[in-house]
C-alpha positions in Angstrom: -28.3 -8.4 -18.7 -25.4 -6.2 -19.7 -23.3 -4.8 -16.9 -23.1 -1.0 -16.7 -19.6 0.2 -17.4 -18.0 3.5 -16.5 -15.4 5.8 -18.1 -12.0 6.9 -16.8 -10.5 10.3 -17.6 -8.2 10.6 -20.6 -6.5 7.8 -22.4 -5.4 7.3 -25.9 -5.8 4.8 -28.8 -2.4 3.9 -30.2 -2.0 1.3 -33.0 -2.2 -2.1 -31.2 0.1 -4.3 -33.3 -1.1 -7.4 -31.5 -2.3 -9.7 -34.3 1.1 -11.0 -35.6 2.0 -12.6 -32.2 -1.4 -14.4 -31.7 -1.4 -16.6 -34.8 0.6 -19.4 -33.2 0.2 -21.2 -29.8 2.5 -20.7 -26.8 5.8 -22.5 -27.5 8.4 -23.8 -25.1 12.0 -22.5 -25.2 15.0 -24.8 -25.3 17.4 -24.7 -22.4 20.1 -22.1 -22.7 23.8 -22.8 -21.7 23.3 -20.9 -18.5 20.6 -19.2 -16.4 21.2 -16.0 -14.6 18.6 -15.7 -11.9 18.5 -12.3 -10.0 17.7 -12.7 -6.4 15.8 -9.4 -6.3 12.9 -9.6 -8.8 10.0 -8.1 -6.9 8.9 -5.1 -4.8 10.3 -5.3 -1.2 13.4 -6.7 0.5 16.3 -8.5 -1.2 16.0 -12.3 -0.8 19.1 -13.8 0.8 21.0 -16.5 -1.2 20.5 -20.1 0.0 23.1 -21.7 -2.3 26.8 -21.5 -2.9 29.0 -22.1 -6.0 29.3 -25.8 -6.7 25.9 -26.7 -5.2 23.7 -29.0 -7.3 20.1 -27.8 -7.4 16.8 -29.2 -8.6 14.1 -27.4 -10.6 11.8 -25.5 -8.2 14.4 -25.6 -5.3 14.5 -22.4 -3.3 17.8 -20.5 -4.0 16.7 -17.2 -2.5 14.8 -16.9 0.8 12.2 -14.2 1.4 13.7 -11.6 3.7 11.7 -8.9 5.6 8.0 -8.2 5.9 7.6 -7.6 2.1 9.6 -10.1 0.1 9.2 -13.1 -2.1 11.3 -16.3 -2.6 13.3 -17.1 -5.7 13.7 -20.7 -7.2 15.9 -22.6 -9.5 14.3 -22.6 -13.0 15.8 -26.0 -13.8 18.2 -28.6 -12.4 21.9 -28.1 -12.7 25.0 -26.8 -10.9 25.4 -23.4 -9.3 28.5 -21.9 -11.0 28.5 -18.6 -9.1 26.6 -16.3 -6.8 27.7 -12.9 -7.9 26.5 -9.5 -9.2 25.2 -9.6 -12.8 23.7 -7.1 -15.2 20.1 -6.6 -14.4 17.3 -6.1 -16.9 17.0 -2.3 -16.3 17.8 0.7 -18.3 20.2 1.9 -15.6 22.8 -0.8 -16.5 23.3 -1.6 -12.8 24.1 -5.1 -11.4 22.3 -7.1 -8.8 23.2 -10.3 -6.9 22.3 -13.3 -9.0 22.6 -17.1 -9.0 24.2 -18.4 -12.1 23.2 -22.0 -12.9 24.5 -24.3 -15.6 21.6 -26.6 -16.6 22.2 -30.4 -16.6 19.5 -31.0 -19.2 17.5 -33.3 -17.0 15.0 -30.8 -15.6 14.4 -32.8 -12.5 11.9 -31.3 -10.1 12.5 -30.9 -6.4 10.0 -32.4 -4.0 6.8 -30.4 -4.4 4.3 -29.6 -1.7 0.6 -29.0 -2.5 -2.1 -27.4 -0.4 -5.9 -27.7 -0.3 -6.8 -24.1 -0.1 -10.3 -24.9 1.1 -9.1 -26.6 4.3 -6.0 -24.5 4.9 -6.1 -21.3 7.1 -5.6 -18.1 5.0 -2.4 -17.2 6.8 -0.8 -20.5 5.9 -1.9 -20.1 2.3 -0.3 -16.6 2.2 3.0 -18.0 3.6 2.9 -20.8 1.1 2.5 -18.4 -1.8 5.3 -16.2 -0.4 7.7 -19.2 -0.3 6.5 -20.2 -3.8 7.7 -16.8 -5.1 4.3 -15.7 -6.5 4.2 -12.1 -7.5 2.1 -9.8 -9.7 2.8 -10.6 -13.3 1.1 -7.6 -14.7 4.2 -5.5 -14.4 4.2 -4.3 -10.8 5.7 -7.6 -9.4 4.2 -6.9 -6.0 4.3 -10.0 -3.7 0.9 -11.5 -4.1 0.6 -12.9 -0.6 0.7 -9.3 0.8 -2.3 -8.3 -1.5 -4.3 -11.4 -0.6 -5.7 -9.9 2.5 -9.3 -8.9 2.7 -8.7 -5.6 4.5 -10.3 -4.2 7.7 -13.8 -5.6 7.0 -12.5 -9.1 6.7 -14.1 -9.6 3.2 -14.2 -7.9 -0.2 -17.2 -7.0 -2.3 -15.4 -7.3 -5.7 -12.3 -9.2 -6.8 -11.2 -7.6 -10.1 -9.1 -9.8 -12.5 -7.1 -7.8 -15.1 -7.2 -9.3 -18.5 -7.2 -6.0 -20.4 -3.6 -6.1 -21.6 -4.0 -2.6 -23.2 -0.4 -1.9 -24.3 0.5 -2.4 -27.9 2.4 -5.5 -29.1 1.9 -7.4 -25.8 -0.3 -10.5 -26.1 0.9 -12.9 -23.4 -2.2 -12.6 -21.3 -4.4 -13.0 -24.4 -2.8 -16.3 -25.2 -2.9 -17.4 -21.6 -6.7 -16.8 -21.5 -7.2 -18.6 -24.8 -5.2 -21.7 -23.9 -5.4 -22.0 -20.1 -8.6 -20.4 -19.1 -9.7 -23.4 -17.0 -6.6 -23.5 -14.9 -6.5 -19.7 -14.6 -10.1 -19.9 -13.3 -9.1 -22.4 -10.6 -6.5 -19.9 -9.3 -9.2 -17.1 -9.3 -11.5 -19.3 -7.2 -8.7 -19.9 -4.7 -8.0 -16.1 -4.5 -11.7 -15.5 -4.0 -11.8 -18.0 -1.2 -8.8 -16.2 0.5 -10.3 -12.8 0.1 -14.0 -13.8 0.9 -15.1 -11.8 -2.2 -18.7 -11.6 -3.0 -18.2 -11.3 -6.8 -15.4 -11.7 -9.4 -15.2 -9.5 -12.5 -12.7 -10.4 -15.2 -12.1 -7.3 -17.4 -11.0 -8.1 -20.9 -10.7 -5.5 -23.7 -13.1 -6.1 -26.5 -10.3 -6.5 -29.1 -9.7 -10.0 -27.7 -12.9 -11.9 -28.7 -11.2 -15.3 -28.5 -10.0 -14.8 -25.0 -13.5 -13.5 -23.9 -15.1 -16.6 -25.3 -12.6 -19.0 -23.7 -13.0 -17.4 -20.3 -16.8 -17.4 -20.5 -16.8 -21.1 -21.5 -14.5 -21.9 -18.6 -16.8 -20.1 -16.1 -19.8 -22.0 -17.5 -18.0 -25.3 -17.2 -16.9 -24.7 -13.6 -20.4 -24.0 -12.3 -19.1 -21.2 -10.1 -21.6 -18.5 -9.4 -20.7 -14.8 -9.0 -17.9 -14.8 -11.6 -18.3 -12.8 -14.8 -16.1 -12.1 -17.8 -16.7 -8.5 -18.9 -15.7 -7.0 -22.3 -14.5 -3.4 -21.8 -13.8 -0.8 -24.4 -10.3 -0.8 -25.9 -8.6 2.2 -24.7 -5.1 2.6 -23.3 -4.4 2.5 -20.3 -7.6 0.5 -19.4 -5.2 -2.1 -17.9 -4.1 0.2 -15.1 -5.5 -1.1 -11.8 -7.3 2.1 -10.8 -8.6 2.6 -14.4 -9.9 -0.9 -14.6 -11.6 -0.7 -11.2 -13.2 2.6 -12.3 -14.5 1.0 -15.6 -15.9 -2.1 -13.9 -17.2 -0.7 -10.6 -17.4 3.1 -10.9 -15.2 3.4 -7.9 -12.3 6.0 -8.0 -9.5 5.1 -5.6 -7.9 8.4 -4.5 -4.2 8.9 -3.9 -3.0 7.6 -0.6 -5.9 5.1 -0.2 -6.0 1.4 -0.9 -8.6 -0.2 -3.1 -9.4 -2.6 -0.2 -10.7 0.4 1.7 -13.5 0.4 -0.9 -14.0 -3.3 -0.9 -12.1 -4.0 -4.2 -8.8 -5.7 -5.0 -7.2 -6.2 -8.4 -4.9 -9.0 -9.8 -3.5 -10.0 -13.2 -4.7 -13.1 -15.0 -1.0 -14.3 -15.1 -0.9 -14.0 -11.3 -4.1 -16.1 -11.0 -2.5 -18.9 -13.2 0.7 -18.9 -11.1 -1.4 -19.3 -7.9 -3.1 -22.3 -9.5 0.2 -23.9 -10.3 1.5 -23.2 -6.8 -1.5 -24.6 -4.9 -2.8 -27.3 -7.2 0.5 -28.6 -8.7 3.0 -27.4 -6.0 5.1 -25.6 -8.6 6.8 -22.3 -7.6 7.1 -19.5 -10.1 10.0 -20.6 -12.3 8.6 -19.6 -15.7 6.2 -17.2 -17.3 4.7 -16.5 -20.8 6.6 -13.8 -22.7 5.7 -12.1 -26.0 8.5 -11.6 -28.5 7.4 -9.0 -31.1 8.6 -6.0 -33.1 11.5 -6.3 -35.5 11.4 -10.1 -35.8 10.3 -12.5 -38.6 7.9 -14.6 -36.5 6.4 -12.7 -33.5 5.2 -15.3 -30.9 4.5 -16.1 -27.3 6.8 -18.4 -25.4 6.9 -20.2 -22.0 10.2 -19.0 -20.7 12.3 -20.1 -17.7 13.2 -17.3 -15.4 16.9 -16.4 -16.0 16.9 -17.2 -19.7 19.1 -14.7 -21.6 16.9 -12.5 -23.8 19.0 -13.0 -26.9 18.6 -16.7 -26.6 14.8 -16.2 -26.6 14.7 -13.7 -29.4 16.7 -15.9 -31.7 13.7 -18.3 -31.8 11.6 -15.5 -33.4 14.2 -14.6 -36.0 15.5 -11.1 -35.3 16.2 -9.0 -38.4 19.7 -7.7 -39.2 19.0 -4.0 -38.3 18.0 -4.8 -34.7 19.6 -2.2 -32.4 17.7 -2.6 -29.1 15.6 -4.7 -26.8 12.8 -3.1 -24.8 11.3 -5.0 -21.9 7.6 -4.2 -22.0 5.7 -2.3 -24.6 6.4 0.9 -26.5 4.5 3.1 -24.0 5.9 2.0 -20.7 8.7 -0.3 -21.6 12.4 0.3 -20.7 15.4 -0.2 -23.0 17.7 -3.0 -22.0 21.4 -2.2 -21.4 22.5 -5.4 -23.3 21.1 -8.2 -25.4 21.9 -11.0 -23.0 20.2 -9.7 -19.8 17.9 -12.3 -18.3 14.2 -12.8 -18.4 12.7 -12.1 -14.9 9.3 -12.3 -13.4 8.5 -8.7 -14.6 9.2 -9.6 -18.2 5.9 -9.8 -20.1 7.3 -8.8 -23.5 10.7 -8.5 -25.2 10.1 -5.8 -27.9 12.8 -6.0 -30.5 13.5 -2.5 -31.9 15.2 -1.0 -34.9 15.7 2.5 -36.3 12.9 1.8 -38.8 10.4 0.6 -36.2 11.3 3.2 -33.6 12.9 6.1 -35.4 14.6 8.8 -33.4 12.1 11.2 -31.9 11.8 14.7 -33.4 13.6 17.5 -31.6 12.0 18.7 -28.4 10.2 22.0 -28.9 9.1 24.5 -26.2 5.8 23.8 -24.4 2.9 25.8 -25.8 0.6 25.0 -22.9 -2.0 23.6 -25.2 -3.3 21.3 -22.5 -3.5 18.2 -24.6 -1.4 16.3 -22.1 -3.9 17.1 -19.3 -6.8 15.9 -21.6 -5.1 12.6 -22.2 -3.8 12.0 -18.6 -5.8 9.0 -17.1 -4.8 10.1 -13.6 -6.4 13.5 -14.1 -3.2 15.5 -13.5 -1.7 18.6 -15.1 1.4 17.2 -16.8 2.4 20.6 -18.3 2.7 22.1 -14.8 4.7 19.1 -13.5 6.9 19.4 -16.5 7.8 23.1 -15.8 8.7 22.4 -12.2 10.5 19.1 -13.0 12.6 20.9 -15.6 13.5 23.7 -13.2 14.2 21.2 -10.4 11.5 22.7 -8.2 10.6 19.3 -6.9 8.5 20.6 -4.0 6.1 22.4 -6.4 6.0 19.3 -8.7 4.8 17.3 -5.7 2.1 19.9 -5.0 0.8 18.9 -8.4 0.6 15.3 -7.3 3.7 14.1 -9.1 3.5 10.7 -7.5 0.0 10.0 -8.8 1.6 9.8 -12.2 1.5 6.1 -13.4 4.1 6.8 -16.2 1.7 5.5 -18.8 3.1 7.7 -21.5 -0.2 9.2 -22.7 1.0 12.7 -22.2 4.2 12.2 -24.3 2.2 10.4 -26.9 -0.1 13.4 -27.6 2.4 16.2 -27.0 2.6 18.3 -30.2 6.0 19.7 -29.0 7.4 16.1 -28.8 8.5 16.7 -25.1 9.4 13.4 -23.4 7.2 14.3 -20.4 7.5 10.9 -18.7 11.3 11.1 -18.7 11.0 14.4 -16.8 8.6 12.9 -14.3 10.8 9.8 -13.7 13.8 12.1 -13.2 11.9 14.2 -10.6 10.7 11.1 -8.8 14.2 9.6 -8.7 15.7 12.9 -7.4 13.0 13.2 -4.7 13.7 9.6 -3.6 17.4 10.2 -3.5 16.9 13.3 -1.4 14.6 11.4 0.9 17.3 8.7 1.3 19.9 11.4 2.1 17.6 13.0 4.5 16.9 9.7 6.2 20.6 9.0 6.4 21.2 12.5 7.9 18.4 12.1 10.4 19.9 8.7 11.4 23.3 10.2 11.8 21.9 13.1 13.8 20.0 10.8 16.1 23.2 8.8 16.7 25.1 11.9 17.5 22.5 13.2 19.9 22.2 9.9 21.6 26.0 9.8 22.0 26.0 13.3 23.6 23.1 12.3 25.8 24.9 9.2 26.9 28.1 11.1 27.7 26.1 13.7 29.6 24.4 11.0 31.6 27.7 9.3 32.4 29.1 12.7 33.6 26.1 13.3 35.7 26.3 9.8 37.2 30.0 10.3 38.0 29.4 13.7 39.6 26.6 12.2 41.7 28.8 9.4 42.9 31.6 11.9 43.8 29.1 14.1 45.6 27.7 11.2 47.6 31.3 10.1 48.5 32.1 13.7 49.6 29.0 13.9 51.7 29.8 10.7 53.4 33.3 11.9 54.2 31.9 15.2 55.7 29.4 13.2 57.8 32.3 11.1 59.2 34.4 14.3 60.0 31.4 16.0 61.6 30.7 12.9 63.7 34.3 12.8 65.0 34.3 16.6 65.8 31.1 16.3 67.7 32.8 13.8 70.1 35.4 16.4 71.3 35.1 19.2 73.9 36.5 21.7 71.4 33.9 20.6 68.9 31.2 21.0 71.5 32.3 24.5 72.3 32.4 25.3 68.6 28.9 24.1 68.3 27.8 26.4 71.1 29.5 29.4 69.4 27.6 31.4 66.8 28.2 30.2 63.2 30.4 32.2 60.9 28.8 32.7 57.6 32.0 33.5 55.6 33.8 30.9 53.5 37.2 31.5 55.1 35.8 30.8 58.6 34.4 27.6 57.3 37.7 26.5 55.8 39.5 27.4 59.1 37.0 25.4 61.1 37.6 22.3 58.9 41.4 22.7 59.3 41.1 23.1 63.1 38.7 20.1 63.3 41.3 18.0 61.3 44.1 19.1 63.6 42.1 18.4 66.7 41.2 15.0 65.3 45.0 14.3 64.7 45.8 15.3 68.3 43.1 13.0 69.6 44.5 10.1 67.6 48.0 10.9 68.9 46.8 11.1 72.5 44.9 7.8 72.1 48.0 6.1 70.7 50.4 7.3 73.4 49.0 5.3 76.4 48.9 2.2 74.2 52.7 2.6 73.6 53.5 3.0 77.3 51.3 0.1 78.2 52.9 -2.3 75.9 56.5 -1.1 76.5 58.7 -3.2 78.9 59.8 -1.6 82.3 63.5 -1.2 81.3 62.4 0.6 78.0 60.2 2.9 80.0 63.1 3.8 82.4 65.4 4.5 79.4 62.7 6.8 77.9 62.4 8.7 81.2 66.2 9.2 81.3 66.2 10.5 77.8 63.4 13.0 78.6 65.3 14.1 81.7 68.5 14.8 79.8 66.5 16.8 77.2 65.0 19.0 79.9 68.4 19.7 81.6 69.9 20.6 78.3 67.1 23.0 77.5 67.5 24.7 80.9 71.2 25.1 80.4 70.7 26.7 77.1 68.2 29.2 78.5 70.7 30.1 81.4 73.7 30.8 79.1 73.9 34.5 78.1 74.3 35.3 74.4 77.8 36.0 73.0 78.7 39.7 72.3 77.7 40.8 68.8 75.4 37.8 68.4 
């Protein structure tokens, strides 16, 4: 019984150019003189370095630890000596650097001690942690940490596990050769994924231009005896390998923007990811190598098993690059990005090294004005209006571009491919996205600075208020003491009986009088103490002095003033 298939909107049919790289089996790559292994190779946080220059490492040893809630570990691709941990040119068109571990191989290829897990008897959370520490990420291009996707969602189970073997972009054949040569091991990884996700069925989507791969996978399914797993041939149409497009073709489900496929009971993984999960669980091997297609302007296009960190020019030399080579493209001609140098390293996201030349990829025709023909909208697999997004991106009206769902664009290049005006639409959309992200980062930084400033002001105000409250409490205590002392005197009692004076001057005068009265009381209390403790002869002397003072004062009063005084 044939499975019913569905169509997705848009898409194109470029020339595939796949046959030349599928005539020979997957080949190993000799060890290079050095491996440059970037620590940040996947979506999420930057792994922290676990080694230092001079350390001796073994193949499969962790050199970068997963950091944060979304991160993946990085491992040494072979045994050798760590020569440096420093920024190195990353395989990205920006030409920026990233922190990398530079290893000089010793040629022995000795493995570190490997741990294996029985996925059937291990709790799912332990399995996910194990895959995180094994560095397993999506090998279809998104390099999203696989452990984070291996969760069944709110329902606790999935209806359909979709395995992506479409490999729709021209020139790339690494998944095709993997399915042809290692279908049985790949299937073991799929079964483990199905166990973790509690999926009812598994659908392996393979484009119908790969008959050998379809036959190999179907034979592996039959040999395994696993029920509920089916290899489905789908029509060849780019970009049928997009996750949402493949889910649509196989299940009829359209996953809207802002929603996850697990909300609809579906999850999608690449065939290369399934094979790496098999290696991690069954063999204990972390992700230290991957299959890479070398195609384009070379004498012998082929697929190679490449250690992560191998310089691309070391790999390309095996395929015989032609003399007019002028660029390397990581990926295919539709979504690939030009490399800033020939010796950038192969990373987990490298599924193809496309060798370019002016003859193979001639300069594009000059960009002409948009004629609003709508061909880009017809070809867009995300059902967008690229011509509208183009106008707003070009005028830097990013808010309006977002209103036309800019971030739903998967940058597949279909719109640029069909544009009669030769407008590089995807470049405009990438520019708009990067500008929006940059402004969001600036806004977040400004919000954080404002929050810090407001918190500082709040803290200072609180400290001032607390200080004022302490001073007020101290002043109130002092007033209570003064009032208590005044109440004990006859003058204070009389003042209490008198009517209160409401004016401020009277209140100040009352406080002054109270203070003077209190001083007189203290003096009166101190005088008897002095007379009590003084000796009799001292008391007699004091009395004589007081008598002389009184007689002198009387004499002064009796003497008449001098004339003219």
